[in-house]
N, C-alpha and C positions, 0 to 999 in steps of 0.2 A: 629736261631731256626728252620727255615723251611727247612734246609738241614741236620738236625741232624739225624744220624743213631742210633737208640736206641738199636738195637740188630741185630743179623744175623740169618738167617734161611736157613739151607742147603737142606731141603726137598722139596717135591712138595706141591703146594698150589692149591687146587681146589675150585673155587668159584661157588656155585650153586645159580643161579638167577643173572640177570644182568639188573635190573631196575635202578631207580634213585640212590639207595644206592650202588649197585654193581659198577655202573659207577663212582660214586663219591668217593668211597673208593679206587679204583684201583690205582690212582696216589699217594694217601697218603701212601699206602703200599709200593710202589716202592720208594717213597721219604724217608721213615723213617726206613725201614727194609732192611738189606743187602741181597737182593735176586734178581735174574735176571728174566726178562720177560719170558725166556724159561722154568722157573720152574712153571709157572702159567697156569692153564687151566680154562676156563669159560664154564660152562654147563648151558644152559638156554633154555627155551621153545620157545622163540621168537627171531626174527632176530634183534630186537631193541638193539642198542649198539655195533653192529659188527664193525662199523667204529671207535669207541673209543678203542675197543680191538686191532684193526689193528694199531691205532695210537701209541700204546705202545708195539706192537710186541708180543701180547699175543694170545695164541691159543684159538679159539672160536668154541665151539661145540653147534650147535642148536639141542637140544634133550630134549623133555619133560621127566621128571622123573615121573614114576608111581609106584604103588604098585608092578606091575608085572616085571618092568625092572630096578628099581633103582640099585639093586645089580649088575646086569649084566653090566650096563653102568659104574658104579663107580668102580667096583672091579679092573680093570686094571689101574685105574688112581691114586689109593691111596694104601699106604702100611705103615708099621711101621715107625713112625717119620714124616709122612706127616701131612698136615693140611687141614681140610674141613671147609670152611667158608660158612655158609648157610644164604643167604639173599633172599630166594625165597618165593613164596606163593604156597600153594597147594602141598607141599612136607612135609611129616611127619617128624618133628624134632626127635621124639622118634625113628623112624625107622633108621634115619641117625646116631643118637647117638649110637644105638646098633651096627650098622655096624662099626662105628669108634672105639668103644671099643673092638670089636672082632679083628680088624686089627691093633690096636695100633696107632690110628690116633688122633691128636688134633682136637677139634671141637669148633665152636662158632656160635650162631645164635642171631637174634635180637628179636625174639618172638618164643614161642612154637607153631609151626604150625601143623595142622592136614592134613590128606589127603583131597581131595576135598569133600565138603559137611559137613565136621566136624563142621564148624561154623554155617551153614545155613540150614541143613537138617531138615525139619519140623517133620520128623518121629522120631527124637531124642528128648528126654526130654530136657528142658532148662538147667538143671544141667549138662547134658553130653556135652553141647555145650559151657560150661563156661571155662574161663581161669583157674579157680580153679581146674577143673577136668584135664585139660591139664598139669598144673603144678604138680599135684599129680602123673600123669602117668610118668612124667620125673623123679621126685624125687624117685619113686619106683625103678628105675634103680640104683640109688645111694644106696638105702637100700640093694640091692642085692650084691653090691661090691663097697666099698667106695674108693678104690685105682684105679690106672690106669692113662692113659694119660688125661690131663686136658680137660674138656668139659665145656665151659662157656655158661650158659643159659641166654637168653634174655638180651644181652648187646648192645643195641643201645642207643638212647638218652633217650627214655622212652618206655619200661623199660630199665634200665641200668644206664646211666649217672646220672639220678635223684636220685638213691640210694646213690651215692657218694655226691651229693648236700645235701641230708638230713643229712649225717654225718657232713659235713663241716658246715651246718647251725646250728646244735646242738652245735658244738664247739664254733661257733661265738656267739651264744646267751649266752652260759655259761661264755664265757670270758668277757661279758659285766659286770657281777658281780664279776668275779675273773679272771683277766688277765693271771694268771698263770695256768689256766686250761689246762690239757694235754688230747689229744684225747684218749678215751678208746681203748682197744684192743679186749676184749672178747664181745661176743654178749650180755650177760646178763648185762654187764656194760653200753653198749649203751642204752639198754632198761631202765636201772635204771636212766641214765642221762635224757632221754626223760621224764620219770615220774617225776623226781625232778624238771625239768623245766616247768612242768604242760602243756606239749604239748597234747592237746586233739584231734586235727584234723591236718592232713597233706594233702594239695592239691598239685597235680602236676598241677600247674597253668600256662597255656600257652595261649598266644595271638599272632596269626600270622597276620601281617598287610601287607603282600606282595601283590602287585597289578600289573596289566598290564593295562596301559592306551591305549594300541594299540589293545587289543583283549579281548572283554568282553565275559562272558559266554553266550552261546546260548541255547535256549530251547532244551531239549533232550540231553544235554551234561553235563557230570560230570567233574568238573575242580578241581584240587588240586595241592598242592606244593610238595607232595610226593605220594607214591604208591596209586593209585585209588583202585585197587583190594584189597590191604591191608586194606585201610580205610573202604571200603564197608564191608569187612569180619568182622572186629572187631566192626564196628558200628552196624552190624546185630546181634551180640551176645547179650545175656542178659547184662544189666548194672550190674556191680559188684563193690563192695567196701569192703575194710577192715573194720570190724565192731568194733568200740571202746567200751571199758568197761564203758565209761561215758554215753553212749546213753541210753535213757529211753523211746523212742517212736519207736517201731519196725514198719517199713513200712507195710501198709496193703497188698501191693503186693510183700513184701519181703519174701524170702525163705532161710532157712539154709540148709547146706549140711549134709548128714548122714555119711560122711567119711572124713578123712583127719584132718587137723589142726584146723578146725572150726574158722580160723582167719577172714573169709570173708563171706558175704552173696551175693545173687543176687536178682534182681528184675524181675518180669514177664513182661518186656518190653525191647525193644532194646536200647542200649546205645545211638544210634543216635536219639532216640526219648525221651531222658531223659535229662533235663536241671538242672543245679545247679548254685548257686551264688558263685562268687569268686572274687579275686583281684590280680592285678599285679601293680608294681609301675608306669609304663608308662601309662597303660590303665586305672587304677583305677578300680572301680567296673564293673563287666561284667557278662553276662550269658554264661556259657560254657556247653558243652555236657559231660555227664558222660559216656564216652567211656570206656569199660573194657580194662584194661591193666594188665600185670603180676605184675608190681610194686605195684599196689594197694593191692595185696595179700601178696607179699613177704616182703614188708616193714612193713606192719601191723604184720605179723607173726614174723619177726625178732625182733621187738620192744615189743613183748609180755612178760610180767612177770607173772609167775604162782605161786600159793601157794603150800604148801606141798602135797595137794591132786590133784594137776595138774590143778586146775581151774584158768582161767585167772583172775588176779586181776588188771592188767593194760595193755591196748592196745589202741593206737590212732586209730580213724577212718582215713582211707586213700583212696583217689580216685583221678581220673583224672578229671580236669575241663578245657576242651579244647574248645577254640574259634579258629577254623581254619581260613584261609583267607576268605574274604567275598564271593568270588565266590564259595568256597566250602560250605559255609553256604547256599547259594542259591541252590547249588546242592543237599544238604541234604534235604532241604525243598521240592524240586521237587521229590526227591527219596521217601520221606515219603508219598507224595501225590499219588504216583504210587504204594503204598502198598509194598515198599521195593523191587521193581524190578529195577535193575541197568540200568541206561541210556545206550543207544546203543553207543553213542559217548563218548570218554574219552580223556581228554587233561591234560597232566602233565605240569604245568607251570615251565619253566626254563629260556630259553633265552628271552622270552617276558616280564619277570618281569621288571618293570621300577622303582619301589620304594618299601619301606617297610622293615620290620624286623620281626624276630621271637623272642619273649620274652618268654623264657622257664625256669621255675624254680620251686622250691618247696615253698609252703606257710605254715609255721608253725603257728597254731592258738592257742592262749591263754597264751603263756608266758607273764607274767606281764599284762594279759588281753589285749594284743595287738597282732599284726600279724608281722611275719618276713618272708620276701621273699628273697630267695637266688637263683641266677641262671645266665643264659646267655642272654645277649641282643645283638643279632647278626643281622646286617643290610645286605641287599642284596649286597650293594657296598663292604662291608668288606669281605663277603663270596667270592665274585668274585676276590677280590684282593689277597687272601691268598691261594685259591685252585681252580683248574679247575673242570669243570663238576659238579658243586654244586650250589644250592641256599642256602638261610639262613637255611631253615628247614633241608634239606638233610645233610648239613655240621655238624650240631649238632649231627646227627646220625653217620655219617661216622667218625668223630673225636673220638667218643666213641667206634666204631668198631675197629678202629686202635689201640686205647689204650688197648682194651680187647684182641686183637690178641697178642700184645707185652707182656702183662701180662701173657698170657697163655704160651708163649714161655719161658718167664723168670721163670715160675713155672710149669714145665712139668708134674708133677705127683700129681696133686691135685684132680683128679677124677672129678665128676660133681659138679660144683659150681654155685651159684647165685651171682649177683652183690653185694648184701649186705654182702657177705662173703669175698670180695676181698679188697685189699689195696686201700682205697679211695684216699689217698694222691698221690700215684703213678699214678692212672688213671687220676686224675685232672691235674697232672704235664704234662702228655703227651697230653691231650685233650685241655688244656687251650689256647694255641696259636690260636686255630681255633674257639674259642667260643665268639669272640668279647669282649664286656665289661662284665666281671664277677663281680657281685656286690651283696651285702646284704643290704636290705632296710627295716626299720621299718615302720609300718603303724598303724593307729588307726581305720581302717575299721572293722566292724563286720557284720554278715549276717542280723542283725536287723536294720542297718543304713537306714534311710529314708523309713522305711516300713510303711504301712497303711496310706500313704498320700492320696490315692484316695478311697480305700475300706478297710473294716476290714479284717484281716487275722487270721487264727488259728496258733498262734505262741507260742513258749515257751520263755517267756521273762525272766524267772529265769536263763536260761543258753543259751546265744546266740549261743554256739558252737554245738548245737544239729543238727543232719542231717535234722530233721524236718524243721528247719529254713533255711537250705542251699538249700534244694531241691525246685525246682519250680513246683508248682502244679496248 
């Protein structure tokens, strides 16, 4: 399975950005797509990774892309039938998509990225710095023209892979009552299935336990198992969540948008400073950070049912509940203490990781008044066994990038698409060999479990699945 060629690609492939995800996905692309190293060009702002590009015989161009130069730099590198894979930071996704559509080029990114300052510029109102606004700007391009070469939005692990986990989890839960259940095809049917199963909340529930026993975090250093700049950027954005129709306690610091789908809200505080209660099978109950992610909005929007007047009558609450590796938690604590000024030293954990795993999945809350977690449990040992230049966290992303690229090549004229609109079974088929143990586990946890043991709390005991009960205040 690790030498299977899924498809051939005759065009040129330009990879923008070459951090942990670019370095990790390169060998997978060459392994599973019939293309030669000479077809690939890497364009990146830093020299990091030049040795890995050389290892595979791939052209490496150290050139930062800016508002002023991106067209000049990229224009001679891409043309009709080529592919632009965007795994960068600080390069506008919308600008690259517009360029690709004009030139007939395939496109895929792992998040909708703005130009520098788009996440953190204090002169911009919080709503303008949200993933909701970025998503609406990308979808506006689709409303202008729904056809054209396939451009896949936000297809990493999350956002991306987790949307396919949600569909598989819904099918697994339904099959518990009716083993003959077949997966829906249309969007409305997926939403109707989620409503019928009484899914009130969906968490992207992730616990990263990777550690280094050789190298501890030092003061003034930000340590993480994936892009530090990417984590800092999204952690500095407002916390965002898809807002469910069952919710009856609107957060005091919550705000609605005055444009778009109205599927999500945001809080007047950074995601890296907002904690929530969640659960995974191996970790059990834990506190995670409500980091904004595109899937919080797209999944909630995709699973919305509306009445004849267009008013939402069903939608689950959806958001990220992320417990990164312990050194990253310490880094976030230090970052908050410095009033969100990023540490001068950055260290991406890769070769020094000695143990641990990344438990990444989706937690469906309320079917049969229980919870169901479905996802990937990938150890560092397994990640190193099956793929070079990856750790457990990066491989869950790069496997999804690989699957998204292959799907785009197989479906060349889909225009702009989100993960929720793709074939979940095909994506999981391609990614699964790199995801370690993929499991579905039932649990009896609720956000009210063991509450008020030490002090009274302001809880809604009539409905455990209220965001009021999940948020840590």
